[in-house]
Backbone as CSV, one residue per row, in Angstrom:
resi,resn,N_x,N_y,N_z,CA_x,CA_y,CA_z,C_x,C_y,C_z
1,MET,-6.207,-42.652,-15.215,-5.602,-42.380,-13.904,-5.127,-40.937,-13.857
2,SER,-5.499,-40.194,-12.851,-5.051,-38.820,-12.726,-3.625,-38.783,-12.217
3,THR,-2.977,-37.622,-12.440,-1.600,-37.508,-11.982,-1.519,-37.613,-10.472
4,SER,-2.578,-37.191,-9.765,-2.540,-37.216,-8.305,-2.615,-38.632,-7.755
5,SER,-3.144,-39.573,-8.557,-3.303,-40.939,-8.070,-2.132,-41.838,-8.444
6,LEU,-1.174,-41.287,-9.183,-0.023,-42.075,-9.587,0.780,-42.481,-8.360
7,SER,1.058,-43.767,-8.237,1.853,-44.258,-7.124,2.822,-45.295,-7.662
8,ARG,4.085,-45.117,-7.351,5.079,-45.994,-7.938,6.295,-46.081,-7.017
9,THR,6.717,-47.286,-6.730,7.964,-47.487,-6.022,9.037,-47.861,-7.039
10,VAL,10.086,-47.078,-7.078,11.118,-47.262,-8.085,12.327,-47.950,-7.476
11,ASP,12.551,-49.183,-7.874,13.796,-49.866,-7.540,14.796,-49.424,-8.593
12,TYR,15.680,-48.513,-8.207,16.544,-47.882,-9.209,17.409,-48.901,-9.942
13,ALA,17.919,-49.887,-9.218,18.774,-50.892,-9.859,17.987,-51.679,-10.906
14,ALA,16.762,-52.087,-10.552,15.937,-52.831,-11.496,15.515,-51.945,-12.661
15,SER,15.199,-50.683,-12.360,14.795,-49.742,-13.398,15.932,-49.506,-14.379
16,ALA,17.137,-49.313,-13.851,18.293,-49.102,-14.715,18.576,-50.330,-15.573
17,ALA,18.368,-51.503,-15.000,18.589,-52.732,-15.761,17.590,-52.849,-16.905
18,ARG,16.347,-52.463,-16.654,15.325,-52.487,-17.692,15.683,-51.527,-18.820
19,ILE,16.145,-50.355,-18.462,16.543,-49.378,-19.484,17.745,-49.898,-20.264
20,ALA,18.652,-50.563,-19.581,19.819,-51.126,-20.268,19.392,-52.151,-21.312
21,GLU,18.348,-52.930,-21.017,17.818,-53.887,-21.998,17.279,-53.170,-23.229
22,LEU,16.574,-52.069,-23.000,16.039,-51.295,-24.120,17.154,-50.758,-25.010
23,LEU,18.237,-50.327,-24.379,19.317,-49.695,-25.122,20.284,-50.688,-25.756
24,ASP,20.256,-51.922,-25.315,21.220,-52.907,-25.788,21.147,-53.066,-27.311
25,GLY,22.224,-52.689,-27.966,22.325,-52.858,-29.410,21.498,-51.898,-30.240
26,TYR,20.938,-50.857,-29.622,20.036,-49.991,-30.392,20.763,-49.235,-31.498
27,ARG,22.046,-48.931,-31.285,22.786,-48.187,-32.321,22.838,-48.973,-33.629
28,GLU,22.976,-50.292,-33.520,23.024,-51.116,-34.723,21.658,-51.194,-35.400
29,ARG,20.601,-50.884,-34.655,19.258,-50.939,-35.221,18.810,-49.621,-35.859
30,ILE,19.592,-48.582,-35.707,19.202,-47.284,-36.253,19.245,-47.310,-37.778
31,ASP,18.156,-46.914,-38.383,18.076,-46.777,-39.836,18.797,-45.482,-40.205
32,VAL,19.897,-45.589,-40.932,20.710,-44.413,-41.257,20.376,-43.850,-42.637
33,THR,19.242,-44.262,-43.184,18.804,-43.680,-44.450,18.530,-42.194,-44.248
34,LEU,19.131,-41.360,-45.074,18.998,-39.916,-44.927,18.187,-39.327,-46.078
35,SER,17.426,-38.303,-45.745,16.735,-37.554,-46.785,17.713,-36.571,-47.417
36,PRO,17.674,-36.405,-48.729,18.541,-35.399,-49.361,18.190,-33.981,-48.934
37,ASN,17.041,-33.824,-48.291,16.607,-32.499,-47.847,16.876,-32.243,-46.368
38,ASP,17.595,-33.155,-45.730,17.861,-33.031,-44.296,18.905,-31.944,-44.049
39,GLU,18.461,-30.797,-43.539,19.363,-29.679,-43.303,20.262,-29.885,-42.094
40,MET,19.931,-30.846,-41.247,20.741,-31.116,-40.069,21.982,-31.949,-40.392
41,PHE,21.975,-32.596,-41.550,23.125,-33.416,-41.940,24.101,-32.566,-42.738
42,THR,25.310,-32.446,-42.209,26.329,-31.607,-42.855,27.476,-32.419,-43.446
43,GLY,27.283,-33.736,-43.548,28.296,-34.572,-44.164,28.999,-35.530,-43.221
44,ASP,28.819,-35.333,-41.919,29.479,-36.182,-40.915,28.409,-37.026,-40.224
45,LEU,28.292,-38.295,-40.616,27.250,-39.153,-40.069,27.455,-39.402,-38.584
46,GLU,28.695,-39.568,-38.156,28.963,-39.824,-36.737,28.506,-38.640,-35.881
47,ASP,28.774,-37.431,-36.337,28.351,-36.244,-35.606,26.831,-36.147,-35.598
48,TYR,26.209,-36.440,-36.724,24.758,-36.396,-36.863,24.085,-37.366,-35.898
49,LEU,24.552,-38.607,-35.878,23.973,-39.615,-34.992,24.334,-39.360,-33.534
50,GLY,25.447,-38.664,-33.312,25.850,-38.362,-31.944,24.838,-37.505,-31.207
51,VAL,24.161,-36.625,-31.939,23.121,-35.812,-31.321,21.997,-36.718,-30.811
52,ALA,21.595,-37.668,-31.639,20.536,-38.602,-31.243,20.963,-39.439,-30.047
53,GLU,22.210,-39.834,-30.004,22.682,-40.667,-28.909,22.642,-39.915,-27.578
54,THR,22.956,-38.627,-27.585,22.870,-37.864,-26.339,21.409,-37.680,-25.930
55,ALA,20.532,-37.535,-26.918,19.098,-37.435,-26.613,18.604,-38.715,-25.952
56,VAL,18.982,-39.853,-26.509,18.573,-41.140,-25.954,19.134,-41.310,-24.542
57,ALA,20.362,-40.888,-24.324,20.970,-41.016,-22.996,20.176,-40.230,-21.954
58,GLN,19.763,-39.013,-22.294,19.012,-38.197,-21.352,17.604,-38.761,-21.117
59,ILE,16.988,-39.272,-22.177,15.676,-39.909,-22.039,15.790,-41.134,-21.131
60,ALA,16.826,-41.938,-21.357,17.028,-43.140,-20.550,17.224,-42.793,-19.084
61,HIS,17.958,-41.725,-18.818,18.180,-41.316,-17.428,16.864,-40.917,-16.771
62,ALA,16.052,-40.121,-17.480,14.765,-39.699,-16.927,13.852,-40.899,-16.687
63,MET,13.878,-41.863,-17.597,13.071,-43.063,-17.426,13.531,-43.865,-16.222
64,ALA,14.839,-43.996,-16.062,15.377,-44.817,-14.975,15.020,-44.247,-13.611
65,ILE,15.132,-42.936,-13.438,14.911,-42.363,-12.110,13.431,-42.251,-11.771
66,THR,12.566,-42.406,-12.775,11.125,-42.359,-12.505,10.471,-43.732,-12.617
67,GLY,11.259,-44.742,-12.905,10.721,-46.085,-13.009,9.849,-46.297,-14.225
68,THR,10.077,-45.511,-15.274,9.313,-45.643,-16.514,9.882,-46.793,-17.331
69,GLY,9.144,-47.887,-17.425,9.664,-49.079,-18.080,9.436,-49.127,-19.564
70,GLU,8.453,-48.379,-20.066,8.159,-48.400,-21.485,7.473,-47.104,-21.892
71,CYS,7.552,-46.803,-23.167,6.889,-45.637,-23.741,6.121,-46.120,-24.961
72,ARG,4.810,-46.188,-24.827,3.994,-46.733,-25.912,3.612,-45.688,-26.945
73,ARG,3.472,-44.437,-26.505,3.128,-43.357,-27.431,4.168,-42.251,-27.280
74,ILE,4.824,-41.915,-28.379,5.932,-40.966,-28.366,5.661,-39.860,-29.378
75,LEU,5.974,-38.634,-28.992,5.872,-37.481,-29.891,7.243,-36.851,-30.048
76,ASP,7.657,-36.653,-31.292,8.882,-35.910,-31.601,8.462,-34.631,-32.311
77,LEU,8.667,-33.497,-31.641,8.256,-32.201,-32.168,9.307,-31.164,-31.818
78,PRO,10.014,-30.646,-32.789,9.933,-30.847,-34.232,10.817,-32.024,-34.657
79,CYS,10.283,-32.843,-35.524,10.986,-34.073,-35.907,12.029,-33.859,-36.983
80,GLY,11.922,-32.750,-37.755,12.819,-32.583,-38.894,12.728,-33.785,-39.814
81,HIS,13.879,-34.252,-40.265,13.939,-35.449,-41.107,14.406,-36.670,-40.311
82,GLY,14.151,-36.626,-38.988,14.349,-37.825,-38.179,15.693,-37.989,-37.533
83,ARG,16.395,-36.891,-37.264,17.709,-37.044,-36.648,17.623,-37.782,-35.312
84,VAL,16.653,-37.421,-34.478,16.460,-38.117,-33.200,15.406,-39.202,-33.332
85,LEU,14.404,-38.972,-34.140,13.311,-39.929,-34.269,13.804,-41.307,-34.696
86,ARG,14.794,-41.374,-35.562,15.306,-42.670,-36.021,15.876,-43.465,-34.841
87,ALA,16.473,-42.767,-33.879,17.005,-43.457,-32.696,15.872,-43.874,-31.765
88,LEU,14.847,-43.038,-31.648,13.689,-43.404,-30.835,13.017,-44.654,-31.384
89,ARG,12.930,-44.738,-32.706,12.350,-45.928,-33.324,13.192,-47.161,-33.018
90,ALA,14.524,-47.019,-32.987,15.405,-48.154,-32.702,15.283,-48.611,-31.258
91,VAL,15.091,-47.667,-30.334,14.972,-48.005,-28.913,13.583,-48.543,-28.589
92,PHE,12.568,-47.965,-29.234,11.179,-48.339,-28.954,10.518,-48.838,-30.243
93,PRO,10.905,-50.022,-30.713,10.430,-50.491,-32.021,8.922,-50.711,-32.109
94,ASP,8.262,-50.957,-30.984,6.834,-51.245,-31.003,5.966,-50.038,-30.641
95,ALA,6.596,-48.906,-30.370,5.841,-47.726,-29.952,5.167,-47.055,-31.142
96,GLU,4.080,-46.356,-30.855,3.479,-45.470,-31.841,4.221,-44.141,-31.747
97,VAL,4.959,-43.822,-32.775,5.773,-42.607,-32.787,5.127,-41.587,-33.721
98,THR,4.868,-40.408,-33.204,4.284,-39.333,-34.000,5.370,-38.352,-34.407
99,ALA,5.468,-38.100,-35.701,6.413,-37.130,-36.247,5.661,-35.843,-36.542
100,CYS,6.081,-34.747,-35.925,5.357,-33.488,-36.060,6.334,-32.355,-36.350
101,ASP,6.022,-31.551,-37.375,6.894,-30.445,-37.753,6.135,-29.543,-38.718
102,VAL,6.559,-28.278,-38.801,6.011,-27.404,-39.838,6.627,-27.748,-41.192
103,ASN,7.760,-28.443,-41.153,8.416,-28.909,-42.379,7.711,-30.188,-42.840
104,ARG,6.814,-30.040,-43.793,5.995,-31.180,-44.205,6.816,-32.247,-44.906
105,ASP,7.856,-31.849,-45.595,8.713,-32.840,-46.248,9.375,-33.729,-45.201
106,GLY,9.791,-33.127,-44.076,10.392,-33.903,-43.000,9.410,-34.871,-42.382
107,VAL,8.191,-34.402,-42.154,7.145,-35.269,-41.589,6.865,-36.433,-42.532
108,ASP,6.729,-36.142,-43.818,6.441,-37.198,-44.794,7.570,-38.217,-44.857
109,PHE,8.811,-37.739,-44.756,9.955,-38.654,-44.787,9.937,-39.563,-43.563
110,CYS,9.687,-39.003,-42.393,9.669,-39.808,-41.167,8.551,-40.841,-41.205
111,ALA,7.428,-40.474,-41.804,6.315,-41.414,-41.914,6.671,-42.559,-42.848
112,ALA,7.258,-42.230,-43.985,7.573,-43.253,-44.985,8.747,-44.129,-44.562
113,GLN,9.772,-43.527,-43.951,11.003,-44.265,-43.662,10.973,-44.975,-42.317
114,PHE,10.322,-44.367,-41.320,10.395,-44.910,-39.962,9.039,-45.354,-39.419
115,GLY,8.017,-45.327,-40.258,6.706,-45.773,-39.822,6.066,-44.880,-38.790
116,ALA,6.417,-43.595,-38.808,5.857,-42.653,-37.850,4.471,-42.194,-38.287
117,ARG,3.686,-41.786,-37.319,2.381,-41.198,-37.611,2.603,-39.733,-37.957
118,PRO,2.209,-39.279,-39.140,2.506,-37.909,-39.553,1.500,-36.893,-39.039
119,VAL,2.003,-35.802,-38.489,1.164,-34.686,-38.072,1.874,-33.398,-38.482
120,TYR,1.202,-32.587,-39.277,1.765,-31.311,-39.692,1.535,-30.281,-38.593
121,SER,2.604,-29.650,-38.170,2.534,-28.689,-37.079,2.054,-27.327,-37.572
122,THR,1.806,-26.439,-36.624,1.412,-25.069,-36.914,2.199,-24.140,-35.994
123,THR,2.221,-22.859,-36.330,2.933,-21.904,-35.486,2.224,-21.693,-34.154
124,ASP,0.912,-21.926,-34.122,0.147,-21.843,-32.876,-0.001,-23.263,-32.334
125,PRO,0.642,-23.575,-31.209,0.605,-24.963,-30.707,-0.794,-25.451,-30.373
126,ARG,-1.697,-24.535,-30.089,-3.068,-24.939,-29.750,-3.816,-25.480,-30.956
127,GLU,-3.300,-25.228,-32.150,-3.963,-25.672,-33.369,-3.337,-26.931,-33.966
128,ILE,-2.306,-27.473,-33.335,-1.679,-28.692,-33.846,-2.634,-29.864,-33.633
129,PRO,-2.955,-30.608,-34.685,-3.961,-31.681,-34.572,-3.404,-32.963,-33.955
130,LEU,-3.063,-32.896,-32.680,-2.548,-34.065,-31.969,-3.705,-34.814,-31.318
131,ASP,-3.607,-36.128,-31.316,-4.634,-36.968,-30.700,-4.111,-37.577,-29.407
132,GLY,-4.898,-37.478,-28.357,-4.563,-38.175,-27.127,-3.348,-37.618,-26.412
133,THR,-2.790,-38.446,-25.543,-1.634,-38.058,-24.742,-0.447,-38.971,-25.064
134,PHE,0.718,-38.578,-24.546,1.951,-39.270,-24.887,2.740,-39.629,-23.627
135,ASP,3.377,-40.780,-23.686,4.238,-41.220,-22.585,5.579,-40.513,-22.613
136,LEU,6.001,-40.103,-23.804,7.273,-39.421,-23.981,7.121,-38.368,-25.063
137,ILE,7.526,-37.152,-24.747,7.551,-36.071,-25.731,8.978,-35.536,-25.790
138,TRP,9.542,-35.607,-26.989,10.895,-35.091,-27.209,10.802,-33.780,-27.990
139,VAL,11.408,-32.725,-27.429,11.367,-31.407,-28.053,12.791,-30.873,-28.153
140,GLY,13.433,-31.126,-29.273,14.794,-30.662,-29.493,14.814,-29.446,-30.402
141,SER,15.497,-28.412,-29.969,15.720,-27.207,-30.794,14.430,-26.601,-31.329
142,LEU,13.456,-26.426,-30.434,12.234,-25.701,-30.779,12.136,-24.422,-29.955
143,LEU,12.119,-24.558,-28.637,12.028,-23.369,-27.790,13.250,-22.473,-27.951
144,THR,14.323,-23.013,-28.459,15.536,-22.230,-28.710,15.341,-21.208,-29.824
145,HIS,14.192,-21.261,-30.510,13.928,-20.344,-31.627,12.708,-19.459,-31.397
146,LEU,12.108,-19.505,-30.209,10.844,-18.820,-29.985,10.953,-17.755,-28.900
147,ASP,10.105,-16.719,-29.006,10.081,-15.695,-27.973,9.377,-16.229,-26.725
148,ALA,9.355,-15.432,-25.681,8.852,-15.913,-24.391,7.387,-16.316,-24.461
149,GLY,6.580,-15.548,-25.161,5.160,-15.866,-25.249,4.903,-17.189,-25.928
150,ARG,5.601,-17.443,-27.016,5.393,-18.704,-27.729,6.012,-19.865,-26.974
151,CYS,7.106,-19.623,-26.256,7.660,-20.685,-25.403,6.639,-21.099,-24.347
152,ARG,5.994,-20.119,-23.730,4.974,-20.422,-22.730,3.834,-21.226,-23.345
153,ALA,3.414,-20.809,-24.542,2.293,-21.489,-25.198,2.637,-22.934,-25.505
154,PHE,3.839,-23.170,-26.030,4.234,-24.540,-26.343,4.391,-25.371,-25.078
155,LEU,4.991,-24.811,-24.045,5.139,-25.551,-22.792,3.778,-25.956,-22.244
156,SER,2.802,-25.046,-22.324,1.466,-25.341,-21.820,0.829,-26.494,-22.577
157,VAL,0.882,-26.435,-23.911,0.270,-27.484,-24.727,0.985,-28.815,-24.525
158,LEU,2.303,-28.785,-24.481,3.064,-30.021,-24.342,2.813,-30.680,-22.985
159,CYS,2.738,-29.889,-21.928,2.437,-30.456,-20.613,1.029,-31.044,-20.599
160,ASP,0.101,-30.371,-21.277,-1.256,-30.897,-21.357,-1.301,-32.236,-22.087
161,ARG,-0.401,-32.417,-23.038,-0.405,-33.626,-23.861,0.349,-34.790,-23.226
162,LEU,0.901,-34.605,-22.051,1.576,-35.693,-21.357,0.562,-36.605,-20.678
163,ALA,0.758,-37.909,-20.825,-0.030,-38.874,-20.076,0.422,-38.866,-18.618
164,PRO,-0.415,-39.312,-17.678,0.027,-39.420,-16.286,1.322,-40.239,-16.194
165,GLY,2.311,-39.664,-15.539,3.600,-40.324,-15.442,4.463,-40.144,-16.676
166,GLY,3.974,-39.362,-17.651,4.715,-39.147,-18.887,5.887,-38.200,-18.713
167,LEU,6.808,-38.256,-19.654,8.034,-37.460,-19.600,8.112,-36.507,-20.781
168,LEU,8.482,-35.273,-20.489,8.732,-34.248,-21.507,10.169,-33.797,-21.376
169,LEU,10.929,-33.902,-22.457,12.309,-33.426,-22.469,12.436,-32.307,-23.487
170,VAL,12.988,-31.182,-23.042,13.042,-29.964,-23.839,14.458,-29.412,-23.830
171,SER,14.986,-29.096,-25.011,16.321,-28.511,-25.080,16.229,-26.989,-25.059
172,THR,17.256,-26.357,-24.491,17.296,-24.906,-24.351,18.717,-24.395,-24.600
173,HIS,18.830,-23.104,-24.844,20.132,-22.439,-24.800,20.333,-21.930,-23.378
174,GLY,21.339,-22.450,-22.702,21.621,-22.048,-21.332,22.847,-21.173,-21.240
175,ARG,23.402,-21.079,-20.049,24.479,-20.123,-19.800,25.737,-20.419,-20.605
176,ASN,26.008,-21.691,-20.876,27.213,-21.997,-21.639,27.075,-21.579,-23.087
177,ALA,25.907,-21.848,-23.680,25.682,-21.448,-25.068,25.793,-19.939,-25.205
178,VAL,25.199,-19.221,-24.255,25.250,-17.758,-24.295,26.685,-17.256,-24.193
179,LYS,27.464,-17.866,-23.324,28.842,-17.422,-23.127,29.680,-17.623,-24.373
180,ARG,29.341,-18.615,-25.181,30.139,-18.912,-26.379,29.772,-18.034,-27.573
181,TRP,28.675,-17.284,-27.457,28.300,-16.421,-28.572,29.287,-15.260,-28.710
182,PRO,29.633,-14.871,-29.931,30.600,-13.787,-30.129,30.084,-12.451,-29.605
183,LEU,30.913,-11.743,-28.859,30.521,-10.485,-28.244,30.222,-9.403,-29.269
184,GLN,30.855,-9.485,-30.440,30.695,-8.441,-31.433,29.404,-8.539,-32.226
185,ASP,28.659,-9.623,-32.058,27.392,-9.794,-32.767,26.302,-9.069,-31.982
186,ALA,25.759,-7.975,-32.551,24.802,-7.132,-31.838,23.514,-7.885,-31.508
187,ARG,23.057,-8.741,-32.426,21.816,-9.483,-32.185,21.987,-10.440,-31.010
188,LEU,23.086,-11.189,-31.018,23.342,-12.126,-29.935,23.617,-11.398,-28.622
189,ALA,24.227,-10.218,-28.717,24.481,-9.433,-27.508,23.172,-9.004,-26.860
190,ALA,22.166,-8.703,-27.674,20.858,-8.321,-27.140,20.198,-9.502,-26.433
191,ILE,20.346,-10.678,-27.013,19.802,-11.881,-26.374,20.506,-12.127,-25.049
192,ARG,21.813,-11.990,-25.059,22.598,-12.199,-23.842,22.169,-11.221,-22.754
193,SER,21.906,-9.980,-23.141,21.500,-8.977,-22.163,20.178,-9.358,-21.504
194,GLY,19.220,-9.811,-22.301,17.942,-10.239,-21.741,18.094,-11.457,-20.849
195,PHE,18.944,-12.363,-21.272,19.213,-13.577,-20.493,19.777,-13.222,-19.131
196,GLU,20.742,-12.314,-19.107,21.421,-11.968,-17.862,20.579,-11.066,-16.971
197,THR,19.708,-10.264,-17.592,18.914,-9.307,-16.822,17.591,-9.887,-16.351
198,ASN,16.894,-10.568,-17.253,15.540,-11.036,-16.970,15.397,-12.553,-16.951
199,GLY,16.476,-13.263,-17.287,16.394,-14.725,-17.348,15.910,-15.232,-18.684
200,PHE,15.536,-14.311,-19.589,15.070,-14.704,-20.927,15.502,-13.646,-21.928
201,GLY,16.161,-14.112,-23.002,16.545,-13.219,-24.078,16.123,-13.783,-25.414
202,TYR,15.740,-12.892,-26.327,15.286,-13.334,-27.645,15.526,-12.237,-28.663
203,ALA,15.814,-12.663,-29.904,15.878,-11.746,-31.043,15.527,-12.518,-32.298
204,ASN,14.793,-11.866,-33.204,14.454,-12.490,-34.476,15.706,-12.732,-35.300
205,HIS,15.644,-13.752,-36.146,16.667,-13.896,-37.169,16.549,-12.719,-38.127
206,ALA,17.644,-12.383,-38.775,17.637,-11.275,-39.724,16.600,-11.520,-40.815
207,GLY,15.715,-10.555,-40.999,14.694,-10.668,-42.028,13.509,-11.520,-41.659
208,ALA,13.472,-12.059,-40.450,12.373,-12.930,-40.022,11.543,-12.237,-38.949
209,SER,10.333,-12.730,-38.770,9.457,-12.232,-37.719,8.833,-13.422,-37.000
210,GLY,9.039,-13.480,-35.688,8.480,-14.578,-34.908,9.316,-15.837,-34.907
211,TYR,10.499,-15.766,-35.476,11.404,-16.916,-35.484,12.830,-16.396,-35.374
212,GLY,13.540,-16.863,-34.356,14.882,-16.352,-34.140,15.677,-17.230,-33.201
213,THR,16.284,-16.607,-32.207,17.100,-17.324,-31.233,16.712,-16.867,-29.839
214,SER,16.539,-17.831,-28.946,16.229,-17.501,-27.556,17.221,-18.181,-26.632
215,ALA,17.297,-17.649,-25.436,18.075,-18.266,-24.365,17.361,-17.958,-23.063
216,PHE,17.217,-18.969,-22.203,16.594,-18.697,-20.908,17.220,-19.570,-19.841
217,THR,17.146,-19.076,-18.617,17.742,-19.758,-17.484,16.823,-20.862,-16.974
218,VAL,17.395,-21.759,-16.218,16.586,-22.800,-15.596,15.616,-22.170,-14.600
219,GLY,15.995,-21.022,-14.034,15.092,-20.318,-13.129,13.851,-19.827,-13.855
220,TRP,14.028,-19.317,-15.079,12.876,-18.855,-15.864,11.961,-20.036,-16.160
221,LEU,12.546,-21.151,-16.568,11.744,-22.336,-16.870,10.991,-22.807,-15.634
222,ALA,11.678,-22.869,-14.514,11.037,-23.319,-13.279,9.886,-22.398,-12.889
223,SER,10.067,-21.095,-13.094,9.007,-20.160,-12.742,7.787,-20.339,-13.627
224,GLU,8.000,-20.707,-14.902,6.878,-20.951,-15.805,6.128,-22.226,-15.414
225,LEU,6.853,-23.227,-14.989,6.216,-24.478,-14.564,5.564,-24.339,-13.193
226,TYR,5.986,-23.339,-12.436,5.502,-23.167,-11.062,3.995,-22.943,-11.013
227,SER,3.446,-22.365,-12.086,2.014,-22.092,-12.103,1.191,-23.364,-12.280
228,ARG,1.840,-24.456,-12.655,1.144,-25.733,-12.843,1.460,-26.648,-11.670
229,GLU,0.433,-27.329,-11.188,0.640,-28.268,-10.091,0.674,-29.715,-10.568
230,ASP,0.504,-29.920,-11.883,0.433,-31.286,-12.411,1.729,-31.754,-13.052
231,VAL,2.783,-30.933,-12.973,4.070,-31.342,-13.534,5.192,-30.999,-12.556
232,MET,6.286,-31.753,-12.683,7.455,-31.531,-11.840,8.705,-31.465,-12.713
233,LEU,9.562,-30.496,-12.443,10.871,-30.427,-13.083,11.787,-31.385,-12.344
234,ILE,12.121,-32.501,-13.007,12.877,-33.549,-12.304,14.352,-33.587,-12.680
235,GLY,14.750,-32.815,-13.691,16.152,-32.836,-14.076,16.498,-31.686,-15.001
236,TYR,17.734,-31.246,-14.911,18.231,-30.209,-15.809,19.706,-30.479,-16.055
237,ALA,20.020,-30.887,-17.280,21.393,-31.245,-17.619,22.007,-30.143,-18.465
238,GLU,22.930,-29.421,-17.879,23.626,-28.405,-18.666,24.473,-29.085,-19.736
239,ARG,24.350,-28.589,-20.970,25.040,-29.152,-22.137,24.680,-30.625,-22.339
240,GLY,23.456,-30.986,-21.952,23.039,-32.383,-22.025,22.778,-32.880,-23.430
241,LEU,22.511,-31.965,-24.377,22.257,-32.373,-25.752,23.446,-31.994,-26.614
242,ALA,24.148,-33.020,-27.088,25.300,-32.839,-27.979,26.364,-31.938,-27.365
243,ASP,26.471,-31.937,-26.050,27.451,-31.122,-25.338,27.311,-29.640,-25.689
244,HIS,26.086,-29.225,-26.013,25.864,-27.840,-26.432,24.621,-27.253,-25.775
245,GLN,23.439,-27.746,-26.148,22.210,-27.225,-25.558,21.945,-27.894,-24.215
246,ASP,21.288,-27.142,-23.318,20.853,-27.713,-22.046,19.595,-28.542,-22.278
247,LEU,19.282,-29.417,-21.332,18.134,-30.294,-21.501,17.372,-30.419,-20.182
248,ALA,16.094,-30.038,-20.224,15.225,-30.127,-19.047,14.337,-31.347,-19.151
249,SER,14.120,-32.032,-18.021,13.243,-33.202,-17.955,12.079,-32.888,-17.032
250,ILE,10.867,-33.137,-17.517,9.641,-32.788,-16.798,8.760,-34.024,-16.693
251,LEU,8.241,-34.281,-15.502,7.400,-35.444,-15.228,5.964,-35.000,-14.990
252,LYS,5.010,-35.699,-15.609,3.587,-35.393,-15.380,3.152,-36.097,-14.092
253,LEU,3.256,-35.372,-13.010,2.874,-35.874,-11.693,2.530,-34.681,-10.817
254,ASP,1.426,-34.750,-10.116,1.014,-33.680,-9.218,2.138,-33.394,-8.223
255,VAL,2.611,-32.164,-8.232,3.720,-31.819,-7.353,3.332,-31.971,-5.886
256,HIS,2.017,-31.967,-5.575,1.544,-32.122,-4.199,1.106,-33.552,-3.899
257,HIS,1.680,-34.511,-4.630,1.319,-35.905,-4.387,1.727,-36.319,-2.967
258,PRO,1.061,-37.323,-2.419,1.409,-37.778,-1.069,2.873,-38.237,-1.001
259,GLN,3.476,-38.013,0.124,4.860,-38.439,0.290,4.995,-39.932,0.040
260,TRP,6.035,-40.284,-0.721,6.355,-41.661,-1.117,5.421,-42.220,-2.187
261,ALA,4.598,-41.355,-2.810,3.837,-41.840,-3.963,4.804,-42.225,-5.082
262,LEU,5.913,-41.532,-5.128,6.995,-41.887,-6.042,8.240,-42.109,-5.178
263,ARG,8.493,-43.352,-4.867,9.580,-43.693,-3.951,10.760,-44.273,-4.737
264,LEU,11.936,-43.727,-4.474,13.154,-44.217,-5.106,13.972,-44.963,-4.071
265,ARG,14.340,-46.196,-4.405,15.156,-46.952,-3.448,16.198,-47.776,-4.198
């Protein structure tokens, strides 16, 4: 089915009830087995799992407002050692979940511990060996480390990999994150300047090339998606991920679809 032929009437109350069923008791189902190599775990399990819980909340909201009742194929990129993936597995126990990262140890751990399909990522998104399309793509803390060109490349590939009616959620550094950066840090000040002047700021990490910190406005993101007619920006939650990073929600649907092809009531 093409994105232009997608037609769906969303009974929001029924949709929300369906999502509530998916979420019921999922926290108790989360496998809290941790890899000793998990760099995201700093000793506080509640804080660690809290990030996943905010991710699930934003995914659930996007599903509810679009009438998405299930996600059979899910991609987590970058998966790390499963900070969010473990929660996705708890919410969608029967889904095919793909764990993808340049960190091969993380991918292997997610495959062994959570039954994920392992895919080793590459720095060029066009070379990532992904099969087929996905109903849900979760992208936490990836574009926050890439320059504008690579952000565009990843956005293009990820949108291409969405199934009709599929959802892509992407975390970003927005205006609040930028405001909290220390003024005396010259590298962060340069990023802030680009953010405020051009809507996009980036600087490499010290000693690194092609990997650093980025920040961009929702306007910059919208302008990048504007060139595509097969996706719609359906939500933008400031501080939506762990009360820190912003979170954008994107739906694979022709923006020029007939009126009421996606009806909310």
